[in-house]
C-alpha positions as CSV (number, residue, x, y, z in Angstrom):
1,M,24.4,-6.5,-1.9
2,A,22.1,-9.4,-2.8
3,D,20.6,-7.4,-5.6
4,Y,24.1,-6.5,-7.0
5,L,25.2,-10.2,-6.8
6,D,22.0,-11.3,-8.5
7,D,23.0,-9.2,-11.5
8,H,26.3,-11.1,-11.9
9,E,26.2,-13.7,-14.6
10,E,28.1,-16.2,-12.4
11,V,25.9,-15.8,-9.4
12,F,22.4,-17.2,-8.8
13,V,20.2,-15.7,-6.1
14,C,16.9,-17.4,-5.7
15,K,13.5,-15.7,-5.8
16,P,12.2,-14.9,-3.3
17,K,15.5,-13.7,-2.0
18,E,14.5,-14.5,1.6
19,P,12.9,-17.9,1.8
20,C,13.9,-18.2,5.5
21,F,13.9,-22.0,5.2
22,F,16.7,-22.6,7.7
23,S,15.2,-20.4,10.5
24,N,12.5,-22.9,11.5
25,D,12.3,-21.3,14.9
26,F,10.5,-18.5,13.0
27,P,7.8,-20.6,11.3
28,G,5.6,-17.7,10.5
29,Q,8.4,-16.2,8.4
30,Q,9.2,-19.3,6.4
31,L,8.2,-19.1,2.7
32,V,9.2,-22.7,2.2
33,S,9.3,-25.3,4.9
34,T,10.4,-28.6,3.1
35,P,13.7,-29.6,1.5
36,E,11.9,-30.3,-1.7
37,A,10.3,-26.8,-1.9
38,Y,13.7,-25.2,-1.0
39,S,15.6,-27.1,-3.7
40,A,12.9,-26.1,-6.2
41,L,13.9,-22.4,-5.7
42,F,17.3,-23.2,-7.3
43,Q,16.1,-25.3,-10.2
44,E,17.0,-22.6,-12.7
45,A,20.6,-22.4,-11.6
46,G,23.0,-23.5,-14.3
47,P,26.5,-24.9,-14.6
48,H,27.8,-21.3,-15.3
49,H,26.7,-20.2,-11.9
50,K,29.7,-20.6,-9.6
51,A,27.9,-19.2,-6.6
52,V,24.4,-20.2,-5.7
53,G,22.5,-18.9,-2.7
54,E,19.9,-16.7,-1.0
55,G,19.7,-13.7,1.3
56,S,17.5,-14.4,4.3
57,V,18.5,-11.6,6.7
58,W,17.1,-13.3,9.9
59,Y,19.5,-16.3,9.8
60,L,22.0,-14.6,12.1
61,Y,19.4,-13.7,14.7
62,S,17.8,-17.2,14.5
63,R,18.9,-19.6,17.2
64,V,18.9,-22.6,14.8
65,A,19.5,-21.4,11.3
66,L,23.3,-21.5,11.2
67,E,23.4,-25.0,12.5
68,N,20.7,-26.1,10.1
69,I,22.8,-24.6,7.3
70,R,25.9,-26.4,8.4
71,Q,24.0,-29.7,8.4
72,Y,22.6,-29.0,4.9
73,D,26.0,-27.9,3.5
74,P,29.1,-28.0,5.7
75,D,31.0,-26.1,3.0
76,A,28.5,-23.2,2.8
77,R,29.8,-19.7,2.7
78,I,28.2,-17.1,5.0
79,I,28.0,-13.4,4.3
80,V,27.1,-11.1,7.1
81,M,26.6,-7.4,7.0
82,L,26.6,-5.5,10.3
83,R,25.2,-2.0,10.7
84,N,25.7,0.5,13.6
85,P,23.1,-0.9,16.1
86,V,21.6,2.5,16.8
87,E,20.9,3.0,13.1
88,Q,19.9,-0.7,12.7
89,V,17.1,-0.7,15.3
90,Y,15.6,2.5,14.0
91,S,15.6,1.2,10.5
92,M,14.3,-2.2,11.6
93,H,11.4,-0.5,13.4
94,Q,10.4,1.3,10.2
95,E,10.6,-1.9,8.1
96,L,8.5,-3.8,10.6
97,F,6.0,-1.0,10.8
98,H,5.7,-1.0,7.1
99,R,5.1,-4.7,7.1
100,R,2.5,-4.3,9.9
101,Y,4.4,-6.6,12.3
102,E,4.7,-3.4,14.3
103,T,1.8,-1.1,15.0
104,Q,3.5,1.5,17.3
105,S,4.6,4.3,15.0
106,D,6.8,6.0,17.5
107,F,10.1,4.1,17.9
108,M,10.8,5.4,21.4
109,A,7.5,3.9,22.5
110,A,8.2,0.6,20.7
111,W,11.6,0.4,22.3
112,N,10.1,0.9,25.8
113,M,7.5,-1.8,25.1
114,Q,10.2,-4.5,24.7
115,S,9.9,-5.9,28.2
116,A,6.1,-6.1,28.0
117,R,6.2,-7.8,24.6
118,H,8.8,-10.2,25.9
119,N,6.1,-11.4,28.3
120,G,3.6,-11.7,25.5
121,H,1.8,-8.4,26.0
122,G,1.0,-5.9,23.2
123,I,2.0,-8.2,20.3
124,P,0.3,-6.8,17.1
125,K,-2.3,-9.0,15.4
126,Y,-0.3,-9.4,12.2
127,C,3.1,-9.9,13.8
128,K,4.4,-13.3,12.6
129,E,7.2,-13.5,15.1
130,A,7.2,-11.7,18.5
131,R,11.0,-12.0,18.7
132,F,11.3,-9.5,15.9
133,L,9.9,-6.8,18.2
134,Q,12.9,-7.3,20.6
135,Y,14.9,-4.5,18.9
136,S,17.7,-4.7,21.5
137,A,18.3,-8.4,20.9
138,I,18.3,-8.0,17.1
139,A,21.2,-5.5,17.2
140,E,23.3,-7.1,19.9
141,Y,25.6,-8.8,17.5
142,A,28.3,-10.2,19.7
143,A,26.5,-13.3,20.8
144,Q,25.2,-13.9,17.2
145,I,28.7,-13.6,15.8
146,A,30.1,-15.9,18.5
147,R,27.5,-18.5,17.6
148,L,28.4,-18.1,13.9
149,K,32.1,-18.6,14.7
150,Q,31.4,-21.8,16.7
151,I,29.6,-23.3,13.7
152,F,31.6,-22.2,10.7
153,P,35.4,-21.7,10.3
154,D,36.6,-18.2,9.6
155,D,37.5,-18.9,6.0
156,Q,33.8,-19.6,5.2
157,V,32.6,-16.4,6.7
158,K,32.7,-12.9,5.3
159,I,31.8,-10.1,7.6
160,I,31.1,-6.7,6.0
161,L,30.5,-3.4,7.9
162,F,27.6,-1.4,6.4
163,D,29.8,1.7,6.9
164,D,32.4,0.3,4.5
165,F,29.7,-0.8,2.1
166,K,28.3,2.7,1.9
167,R,31.8,4.4,1.8
168,D,33.2,2.3,-1.0
169,T,30.5,0.0,-2.4
170,R,32.6,-1.3,-5.3
171,Q,35.4,-2.4,-3.0
172,A,32.9,-4.2,-0.7
173,Y,31.4,-5.8,-3.8
174,L,34.8,-6.9,-5.1
175,D,35.7,-8.4,-1.7
176,V,32.5,-10.5,-1.8
177,L,33.1,-11.6,-5.4
178,A,36.6,-12.8,-4.3
179,F,35.1,-14.5,-1.3
180,L,32.7,-16.4,-3.5
181,G,35.3,-17.2,-6.1
182,V,33.7,-15.4,-9.1
183,R,35.3,-12.9,-11.4
184,D,35.0,-9.1,-11.4
185,D,32.3,-8.2,-13.9
186,G,33.5,-4.6,-14.0
187,R,30.4,-3.2,-12.3
188,T,30.7,0.5,-11.2
189,D,27.1,1.5,-10.9
190,F,25.7,0.8,-7.4
191,V,22.3,2.4,-6.9
192,P,20.9,2.1,-3.4
193,S,17.8,-0.1,-3.4
194,L,16.5,0.4,0.2
195,E,14.8,3.6,1.4
196,S,12.4,4.4,4.3
197,R,8.8,3.6,3.3
198,R,5.3,4.1,4.6
199,H,1.8,3.3,3.4
200,R,-0.4,6.1,2.0
201,L,-3.4,4.1,3.3
202,H,-2.5,2.0,6.3
203,W,-5.5,-0.3,6.1
204,L,-4.7,-1.1,2.5
205,G,-1.1,-1.8,3.3
206,T,-2.2,-4.2,6.0
207,F,-4.6,-6.0,3.6
208,L,-1.9,-6.4,0.9
209,I,0.7,-7.8,3.2
210,N,-1.6,-10.0,5.2
211,Q,-4.1,-11.3,2.6
212,P,-6.8,-13.7,3.8
213,S,-6.3,-17.3,2.9
214,W,-9.5,-17.4,0.9
215,L,-8.2,-14.6,-1.4
216,I,-4.8,-16.3,-1.9
217,S,-6.6,-19.6,-2.8
218,A,-8.9,-17.8,-5.2
219,R,-6.0,-16.0,-6.9
220,N,-4.1,-19.3,-7.3
221,R,-7.1,-20.9,-8.9
222,F,-7.5,-18.0,-11.2
223,K,-3.8,-18.2,-12.3
224,K,-4.2,-21.9,-12.9
225,V,-7.2,-21.5,-15.0
226,L,-5.5,-18.8,-17.1
227,G,-2.2,-20.7,-17.2
228,I,-0.2,-17.8,-15.9
229,K,2.3,-17.6,-13.0
230,R,1.7,-14.0,-12.0
231,I,-1.1,-11.5,-12.1
232,G,0.8,-8.5,-10.9
233,L,-2.2,-6.5,-9.6
234,R,-1.1,-6.7,-6.0
235,D,2.4,-5.2,-6.9
236,I,0.8,-2.4,-8.8
237,V,-1.5,-1.4,-6.0
238,A,1.3,-1.8,-3.4
239,K,3.6,0.5,-5.4
240,H,1.0,3.3,-5.6
241,N,0.2,2.8,-1.9
242,T,3.9,3.3,-0.9
243,V,5.6,6.6,-0.1
244,V,9.4,6.8,0.0
245,E,10.6,9.4,2.5
246,K,13.4,10.3,4.8
247,R,12.7,9.5,8.5
248,A,12.9,12.3,11.1
249,P,16.0,12.0,13.3
250,L,15.7,10.6,16.8
251,P,16.0,13.0,19.7
252,P,19.7,13.4,20.8
253,E,19.0,12.2,24.4
254,F,17.4,9.0,23.1
255,I,20.3,8.4,20.7
256,Q,22.6,8.7,23.7
257,E,20.4,6.2,25.6
258,L,20.7,3.7,22.7
259,K,24.5,4.2,22.5
260,D,24.9,3.6,26.2
261,H,22.8,0.5,25.9
262,F,24.8,-1.0,23.0
263,R,28.3,0.1,24.2
264,S,29.3,-3.1,26.0
265,D,28.1,-5.3,23.1
266,V,30.0,-3.2,20.6
267,E,33.2,-3.5,22.6
268,Q,32.8,-7.3,22.6
269,L,32.1,-7.3,18.8
270,S,35.2,-5.1,18.2
271,R,37.4,-7.7,19.8
272,M,35.8,-10.5,18.0
273,I,36.2,-9.2,14.5
274,G,39.3,-7.2,15.0
275,R,37.8,-3.8,14.1
276,D,37.5,-0.7,16.4
277,L,33.8,0.1,16.3
278,S,33.8,2.5,19.3
279,H,32.7,5.3,17.0
280,W,29.3,3.6,16.9
281,C,28.7,4.6,20.5
282,R,30.5,7.9,20.9
């Protein structure tokens, strides 16, 4: 959705899309940490941009981000997209494994490691935030939505279900445009941008994502000498080291275990947002 909005001439989405500025309880994830650096991300926004924002996906899970946003801008509009928690945790595991926050390739094993990791055991070397490995907590939405509703009024919050987004992407897009107060640009082409990924060479993927500070400093000096903002070599190597593929389905008995685990939370969420989501756990 952030990619689609970014293409709209009346919407400005900063780059990087996920600066994570307001989730300062995840300091390792923050790309900017000062108000000045955050404001600089939006310096290219113009008067024709009626909606200006970003898309840090960890704000809902963060314990402090929503209140930080309210203090920064009480009139901020919040867009939340919720996915079936069983699908969400499996997808999140793949993403974290790709980023090398997670080193356990088998999701069932990673799920069963949550208790140990909660106590600080088995945290991968390159994991920037141990709470990201608590898959259960990430997809238990009821408490997160309750916190959101305590901080922002309903008319400043737009909750989208990923099911609706997939089924009728244009309608979901139109709903968000109306929520943001921008016109319909007539867009009908909505190509999915996220797919399951893995590294061809795991060690190379780890190196590209977690580059040593000396290399980053050397690259920055090199760009300054040449007077350029971007070299692009890292992106080229990363692209050729990435394989897009469909993940194998989880075993039926494990899917049922996940459904049973999330059932109570889904029931609470259904009541909170006024949508019957019981099919998520059938």
